[in-house]
Structure formats: structure tokens, C-alpha cells
C-alpha positions in Angstrom: 125.2 44.6 58.8 126.7 44.2 62.2 128.2 47.4 61.8 125.0 49.2 60.8 123.1 47.7 63.8 125.6 48.9 65.6 125.5 52.6 64.4 121.6 52.6 64.7 121.7 51.1 67.9 124.0 54.0 69.0 121.6 56.6 67.6 119.0 55.1 69.1 120.6 55.7 72.6 121.8 59.0 71.8 118.1 60.3 70.9 116.9 58.2 74.2 119.4 60.4 76.1 118.5 63.5 74.6 114.7 62.8 75.1 115.5 61.9 78.8 117.6 65.3 79.2 114.9 67.4 77.6 112.0 65.5 79.8 114.2 66.3 83.0 114.9 70.1 82.0 111.0 70.3 81.5 110.4 68.6 84.9 112.8 71.2 86.5 111.1 74.1 84.7 107.7 72.8 85.8 108.8 72.3 89.3 110.4 76.0 89.7 107.2 77.4 88.4 105.3 75.3 91.3 107.8 76.7 93.7 107.8 80.2 92.5 103.9 79.8 93.0 103.8 78.8 96.6 106.8 81.1 97.7 105.1 84.0 96.3 102.0 83.1 97.7 103.4 82.9 101.0 105.4 86.1 100.4 102.3 87.8 99.4 100.0 86.8 102.6 102.9 88.2 105.0 103.0 91.2 102.9 99.2 91.8 103.4 98.9 90.9 106.7 101.6 93.6 107.9 100.8 96.2 105.4 97.3 96.4 104.8 96.6 99.2 107.8 98.9 101.2 106.1 97.2 100.9 102.9 93.8 101.6 104.2 95.3 105.0 105.8 97.0 105.9 102.6 93.8 105.6 100.3 91.9 107.6 102.9 94.2 110.3 102.6 94.5 110.1 98.8 90.8 110.1 98.2 89.4 112.6 100.1 87.9 115.3 98.4 89.8 118.9 98.2 87.1 120.8 101.1 85.8 123.9 100.1 87.3 127.4 100.6 87.5 127.7 104.8 86.7 124.4 105.2 89.2 121.8 107.0 90.0 118.6 105.3 88.2 115.3 106.5 91.7 114.5 107.8 94.3 116.8 109.0 97.1 113.6 108.3 97.9 110.2 108.9 97.4 110.1 112.6 94.3 111.7 112.3 92.8 109.5 109.7 94.0 106.3 112.3 92.0 108.0 115.4 89.0 108.9 113.1 88.7 105.3 111.6 89.1 103.3 114.9 86.6 105.9 117.0 84.0 105.6 113.8 84.5 101.7 112.5 86.8 99.9 115.4 89.9 98.3 114.5 88.2 96.2 111.8 88.2 99.8 109.7 91.8 99.4 109.4 91.4 96.1 107.5 88.3 97.4 105.5 88.8 96.3 102.0 91.1 93.6 102.8 88.8 90.9 101.4 89.5 91.3 97.8 93.3 91.3 98.0 92.9 88.6 100.5 91.0 86.4 97.9 93.8 87.5 95.0 96.8 87.7 97.1 97.7 84.3 96.0 97.2 84.8 92.5 98.8 88.4 92.5 102.5 87.6 94.0 102.2 83.8 92.5 101.8 85.8 89.3 104.4 88.5 90.5 107.2 86.0 91.3 106.4 83.2 88.6 106.5 85.5 85.6 110.0 87.1 87.2 111.8 83.6 87.7 110.6 82.6 84.2 112.3 85.9 82.5 114.9 85.1 84.7 115.1 82.1 83.6 115.2 83.2 79.9 118.0 86.1 80.9 120.5 83.8 81.9 123.5 82.9 80.1 123.4 79.5 81.6 121.2 77.4 83.8 122.0 78.3 87.5 124.2 81.4 86.5 123.4 84.5 88.6 121.7 87.5 87.4 123.1 91.1 86.8 121.0 94.0 88.4 120.3 95.1 85.1 118.8 91.8 84.3 116.9 91.6 87.2 115.4 95.2 86.3 114.2 93.6 82.9 112.7 90.7 85.0 110.8 93.0 87.3 109.7 95.2 84.5 108.2 92.1 82.7 106.5 90.8 85.9 105.1 94.2 86.4 103.1 94.0 83.1 101.8 90.8 83.8 100.2 91.9 87.4 98.9 95.2 86.4 96.2 93.5 84.7 95.0 91.5 88.1 96.0 94.4 90.5 93.8 96.9 88.4 90.2 95.2 89.1 91.3 93.8 92.6 92.6 97.3 93.8 89.5 99.2 92.3 87.5 97.2 94.8 89.7 97.4 97.6 90.0 101.0 97.4 86.1 101.6 97.0 85.6 100.0 100.1 88.5 102.0 102.1 87.6 105.3 100.7 83.6 104.9 101.0 83.2 106.4 104.8 85.8 109.5 103.6 83.9 110.4 100.7 80.6 110.2 102.5 81.3 112.3 105.5 83.4 115.0 103.0 80.3 115.0 100.4 78.7 118.1 102.1 81.6 120.0 102.7 82.7 119.7 99.6 79.7 121.0 97.7 80.5 124.4 95.9 77.9 126.6 94.8 76.3 125.6 91.5 77.1 121.7 92.0 79.9 121.0 89.7 82.5 118.5 91.3 80.5 117.8 94.5 78.0 116.1 92.5 80.2 113.3 91.6 81.3 113.2 95.2 77.6 113.2 96.6 77.0 110.5 94.1 79.8 108.3 95.2 79.1 109.1 98.5 75.7 107.6 97.9 76.9 103.9 96.8 77.1 101.8 100.2 79.2 98.5 99.3 78.1 95.6 101.6 81.7 93.9 100.6 83.9 93.1 97.7 81.5 90.8 95.8 79.1 94.0 96.1 81.4 96.3 94.6 82.1 93.9 91.6 78.5 93.3 91.1 77.8 97.1 91.5 80.5 97.9 88.9 79.8 94.7 86.3 75.9 96.3 86.4 76.1 99.9 86.6 79.7 100.8 85.3 80.3 99.3 82.0 80.5 95.7 82.5 84.0 93.9 82.9 85.7 96.8 81.1 84.5 99.1 84.3 86.6 96.4 86.7 89.6 97.7 84.6 89.0 101.7 85.1 92.4 103.0 86.0 94.3 100.4 84.1 96.8 102.9 82.5 97.9 104.1 85.7 98.0 101.1 87.1 100.8 100.2 84.8 102.6 103.2 84.8 103.0 102.2 88.6 103.6 98.3 88.3 106.3 98.3 85.3 108.5 101.1 86.6 107.9 100.1 90.3 108.8 96.5 90.0 111.6 97.1 87.7 113.2 99.1 90.1 112.4 97.3 93.0 113.5 94.1 91.8 116.9 95.9 90.6 117.4 97.5 93.9 116.7 94.3 95.7 119.7 92.5 93.9 121.5 95.2 93.9 121.6 95.7 98.1 121.7 91.6 98.4 125.0 91.6 96.1 126.7 94.5 98.0 125.9 92.8 101.4 127.1 89.3 100.1 130.4 91.0 98.4 129.5 89.4 95.0 126.9 87.8 92.7 126.4 84.9 94.8 123.7 85.7 97.5 123.0 82.6 98.6 124.7 82.6 102.1 122.9 85.9 103.1 121.0 85.4 106.4 117.3 86.8 107.5 118.3 89.9 108.6 120.3 91.2 105.5 117.4 89.9 103.5 114.8 91.6 105.7 116.8 95.0 105.0 117.5 94.8 101.2 113.4 93.9 101.0 112.7 96.7 103.1 114.4 99.1 101.0 113.4 97.6 97.9 109.9 98.2 98.6 110.7 101.6 99.5 112.4 102.4 96.4 109.1 101.1 94.7 107.1 103.7 96.3 109.4 106.6 96.4 109.6 106.5 92.8 106.1 105.9 91.4 103.8 107.4 94.5 102.1 110.2 92.3 100.8 107.6 89.7 99.4 105.7 92.5 97.4 108.8 93.6 96.2 109.1 90.1 95.0 105.8 90.0 93.3 106.1 93.4 91.0 109.0 92.7 90.1 107.5 89.0 89.1 104.2 90.4 86.9 105.8 93.4 85.6 108.4 90.8 81.8 108.3 89.6 80.9 106.6 86.9 78.1 108.9 85.6 79.3 112.3 86.7 83.0 111.8 86.5 85.3 114.7 87.9 88.4 113.4 86.0 88.0 112.4 82.1 91.3 110.4 82.1 94.8 109.8 83.9 96.4 113.2 82.6 93.0 115.2 83.2 93.1 113.8 87.2 97.0 114.7 87.2 96.2 118.3 86.1 93.3 118.6 88.3 95.2 117.4 91.3 98.1 119.8 90.6 95.4 122.6 90.4 93.7 122.3 93.3 96.7 121.2 95.7 99.9 121.7 94.0 102.8 119.1 94.3 102.0 118.0 97.3 98.4 116.6 96.1 100.2 113.8 94.4 101.6 113.1 97.8 98.6 112.3 99.9 98.8 109.6 101.9 103.0 109.7 101.4 104.0 108.9 105.0 101.8 105.8 105.5 102.6 104.2 102.2 106.3 104.5 102.9 105.6 103.5 106.6 103.9 100.6 105.1 106.5 99.8 102.3 109.6 98.9 104.5 108.0 96.0 106.9 105.2 95.0 104.3 107.9 94.2 101.8 110.6 92.9 104.0 108.0 90.6 105.1 107.2 89.8 101.7 110.7 88.8 100.4 111.5 87.2 103.3 108.6 84.8 103.2 109.4 83.9 99.9 113.1 83.2 100.1 112.5 81.3 103.1 109.5 79.2 101.4 111.5 79.1 98.1 114.7 77.7 100.0 112.9 75.4 102.0 111.2 74.1 98.7 115.0 73.3 97.2 
């Protein structure tokens, strides 16, 4: 009887220890999620503040219609777009459309880094083990899928606000004989938005309800999945190269800035044409669309402007990607480290 009671006591003690260990692991996982959420939010805010003016110029160049034969384009290039924007709208014009991403930047980057962090936990051979570059690629791709469903409606609103002045000015010049594509351009130009909420209301009321906010989801996925896979893979590869091995915990801020900047450049350098297709679809008119879908937009851009049409605004995008992503990754790493 004494042996039985001793055995029962040992079993209960073992079960209690296992329960405590399981609870500790769950609390650790919850803590990691909270840390990723916080660090991702701070990183996203840093990225937005540094990069939004570049993004505004990128979208203006992407969305300006092809001019009629013999007519000059609205913007001759990135610097001309900056000058015209400052002259017409002042410095605030460079931050047009910032309300939508600012309102969701916390959710977007928190989701990106949290999903990536959770995928890292799944891919690790044991808790705390560093991931290989290939594993970071897989984690980045998974994070890209998740954030696409948040990025699509946010960027639709942002692009509408950023592009409306360029579309309005270009509409008369773009009108060919017999209407055609100019009808869509003129219709889009006629819609004047007072801000992000106004765009959302207009789309919900007049462009198919909630589904209208997800216009351009396919090219958004085609941008975010491979783009984030490459970005996080490059980020980890550069960190490991600079650290001389898989343990990158001792890297200084300068190294993190270099790795983050080059990682951001790899994102945009690899998927930029997809972003152009996304932008023109999201600013296209709902009732008189110029494009029937992503592939149709791709073909028409090539037919009208050649390969260079798929790289409209590429200069501002690349100029933005390095400092903006350097700021994002640095802010994330510093915040994550401070949280323990």
C-alpha cells in the first residue's frame, strides 16, 4: 500500500511538472507573439515615415496614362514629379494617402513579423536554434500570404489618393478620337476623394461592396509572397555573412542597416513589374475599366510602353527601398532586443 501511494505521488508530481513546463512554453510563445507585434509596429512606423514620399512619386509615375501621340507625359521623370507635386500641393502632397497605411501600419507589420516569427518557431529543429537562409525564405513566403489580404485594400485606398491629381491632369490629353480608354480615365479623374474614409465609402457604395476593396488581390499576392521570401532570405544571408556564421546576435546597428537596406532593394528589384500591374488595376475605373484583369493589364502596358512601362517609377521605388527597409529592420531588431 505504501509503495502504491508513493508511486501515485510520483506520477502526480511528474504530471504536475509536465503541466508546468507546457504552461511555461505557452506563456513563452504568447510573449514572443506580443514582442513581435510590438517590434513590428515600431518597425513599420519607421518604414512609413522614411519611405512614404518616395512611394507617392512612384505611384504617380506608375498611374499616369500613356499620353496621346505627340503629347508629352504628365511627368518627365521622378524629379519632375517631385517638383510638380511641391508646386501644386506643397510638401503635404508628398504625404498624400499616408492616412490609410498609417492607420494600418501597426497591423500590417505586426502581422508580417508575427507570422514570420511563428513560422520560424515551426521550422526550428529545437527552441532557440538559428534558422538557415532557406528556412527564412519559407517563413517570408508564409508571411507574404498573410499580409496580402491586409495590404490589398490598404494600398487601393492609398493609390487612389496618390494618383488622383495625376489622373485628373492627364485626362484631357489622353483622349483619343472616339473615346475608348480616355472615357475610363476621365471618369476616374472625376472622382475626388476627401481622404481615406471617403475612398473606402465610395468603393463600398459604388464598386461592388467589400469585394471592391480587394481589387488587385492577385497581383498583390504575386508581389508579397515571392518578394517577402526573397527579402527575408537576403536579410538573413547578409547578416550571416557579416557575422561569419549563423549566430548573428552580436551584429551592430550598422550591419543591421546594411542588411535591411539590401533586403528591401531585393524585394523591389524582383517584383516591381507586378507592383505596376497592381497599381494600374487599383486606380482603374470600375464602370468603364481599361483592364479586364492582371494579364490584360500586363499585355496592354507592354503594348503601349514596352518593357519600360513595367518599370515606371522604378527609380523612386529603389531610392525608397534602401532607407525605408533599413529603418524598418533596424527599428524591429532594436525593439525586439529591448523587449528581451
